[in-house]
N, C-alpha and C positions, 0 to 999 in steps of 0.2 A: 506494499500499499504504499503512496508516495505522500511525502510529508512537505509541507512548506519549505521546512527547514533542509530539506536535503537540498545539496550543491550540485547543480547543472552546469555543464561546458555546454555551451552554444555554438555549433559550428558549421558556417552558412556558405552555401558556393553561389556566390553572386551569377557566374556562369548559367547557372540553370535555375534560377530561381527569380521571379518577379519583385522588384521593389516595394510596388504595391500590396504586396501582402506580410510583409514583414511585421508590421502591427500587430496583426491577425495571428501572425505565430507567435511571437512576444508572449501576448496575453493567453495563447493555448498552454505555453509552455508553464507559465505560472501556476497552472493547476496539478503540476507534477515536481514544483520545487521552484529554489529560488537559481535563477540563472547569474551565477557567480562570474563566470567569464563568456562574452559574448564577443565572437570575432565574424567577419566576413571576408572572404580569399576573392582576389581579382587582379586583373592588371587595370590598376586606377588612371593611367597613361593615357586609357583609351575614352574614346568618348559615349563608349557602348553602356559604361557605367554609370553615366551622369545622376541617374535616378537614384542609383543608391550610394552616390555619395550625401545628399540630403537624407535619404532614410537612415543609413546609418549614423548622422549627427543627431538626427531625432531622438535614437532609441538607445544613444550611447553603445553603439556597437563599433568595436576598432577595428577599423579598415586594415586588411594584411595586402601589403603591395608582392605582387609575383609577377616578375615580367614574363610575357610568351615567347623565350628565347630559341625555340625549336619550332618548328610544323610539325603537326599531326601527335603530339606528345601535351598532356594536359597537365603545364607546371600549377595549375590550380590545385588541382586532383592531388597532386603530390604533395604540396607544400601543406593543405589540411589536414593528410593521412599523417603527415610526420607530426605536427603538432598536435594531433589527437594521441599518438602514442606519447608523445614527450608527456602529456597532462595525466593520462592514464597510470604513467607509472608515479606519479607522484600520491594517487592513492586518495586524493580528496576530494572525489567525485563518486556522487550514488549513481549518477547518471549522464548521457551523451546524447545531445539533439543536434543529430547530421539532418540539415535542409537541403536538400538536392533532389533531382529526379533521374541521376546517375547512377549507374549500375556501377558502378567502378568503385564504388562505397561499400559492396556487397562484402569484401573481405574483411574492411576494416571494423565492422559493423557487428561480424562475428566474431572477430578476433576481442573486444570489447567484451563483449556477451561470455567469452571464455574466461574473463577474470570476473567475471559475477555481478558485473555493473549493467546495470540498464540501459539499451539504445531505445530513444524515442526519434524516428525517423518522419519528415515531412516533403511532401513533392507533390508534382502532378499527378492525375489519372495515368500520363503515359510511364509513370517511373516502372521499371522491369519488376516483374514480379518477383527476383530472384533476392533484388534489395529490400522489397517489402518482406519478405519472408526472413531477411536476417537480423529485421528488426524486432524487438519486444512489443512495441506499439506502432503504428505508420499512418498518420494521417494527412489525408488529401487536402492540399492547399484548397480546392474547390469548394470544401464546406465550410472554410473558415472567411467569416467577416463577409465585407461588402467589396473588396477591390479586386480588381480585374487580375485573370490568369489567362495566358496566349489562349486566346480561341475558345473560353469560355468566359462568358460577364456575369453569371448571374448561380447562386446557388441550386441545386437540383429541387426540382419539383418531387411534391409527395409522390410516391409509387404508388400505384392503386394495388388495391388488395388481391384483385386476380393475379398481377403480375409479380408481387411477393410471393404469392402461394404455387406460382411457378418457376420460382426461383430454389432450384434443389438442394444447391449449395448452404444457402442460408437456412431454410426448413429444415432440413436434415442436420446442419449444424446446431440449430437452435436447439431441438426436440434431443441430442444426444447431450447436449450440457444439463439439459433440465433433467435427464435421467440421471447423469452421474451426479449433479448435485442434492438430488432429490431427498428425502428420509423413506422411512417404510410405507408414510401414508401418502408418498407420488408428489409432496410439496417442497418445491426448492425456492430459498430466498433469491432473490430477484438480480440483487448484486453479485453475489458468486457465479451464477451464469454469464451475466458479461463479462467478469475477467475470464472466464474459462474460454468463451467465446474467442477472445482476444489474444488467447494463449493458442488455439488452434489455428486464427487468423487476423495476424496481425493488424489487419486492415480494416477489421470490422469495425463500424462506428453507424449507429441510427442515424447520422446526418447523411452516409451516403445515398440511402433513400431518402429523404427531406424531413425525417422526424429528430425532433431536437432531445429525446429521451427514449432510452431502450423500453420502457412501459408502453410510451405514444406507439412504438413499431409492433410490438406484441400484442396491442389491442387490435391495431388494423388487422395484422395477418388473421386474426381470429381462429387459431388453432390452439390455443392453449386459455387454461380457466387462470386468472390472475385478478388476485385480491388482497388487499390488505392480513398483514399476520399481526397475531394477538400482542406481538412484541415492539411492533412499528416497522414501517416499512412495507414492503411488498412482496409478496409467494405467486410462484408460479406453477404450475403441473401442466402435464399433456392432457389434450382432451381425447376420450375414448375415438379411435378412428371407427 
């Protein structure tokens, strides 16, 4: 369970993340802990990162200069990876937030997790599955805030019930997690169900289907019984088929 006192290292790949989303990303990261280190990597001598200069200043993110000295070699990625390993060896951080849509960070995420440190990934929907699955939690930029993301300018609309039910990966995953987390009476606390889903599918997020909360998504699917539990909160069980 994340705690506000958990120290996080936030490492942003400016080449693969639009500056318009940085505020929403920082707000989301605050749910997981305190961003003790915030760095954004790129070649700041180019005009292409002009928007990032303003965003970095506004959100107190340290720009890390990396000249593009070679063709076909991503110097920015290499600099970010080296810094991440240096920070990992300090043993100061409970988690690393890697903000990029680039699959080149797959091995980095895996290596950090091998040390028992949590990895939070942030990227666009085009992010390769390998990187998404290498993270403990992966959040799509498209579901955060109001800013534009390349080619997508609005948060996803609510997915209709028939389409949710036809999503076999979603429904089967929820059913399995409910069964795993349930007691002898078949009821499971909703919180642990959501946590299990994240462990099995790091990019699982009700906002992907346009729902702010897991309970809203569950109610719309209407394949589960859901209601208050005596001690507070919500509980859920699979409906009889």
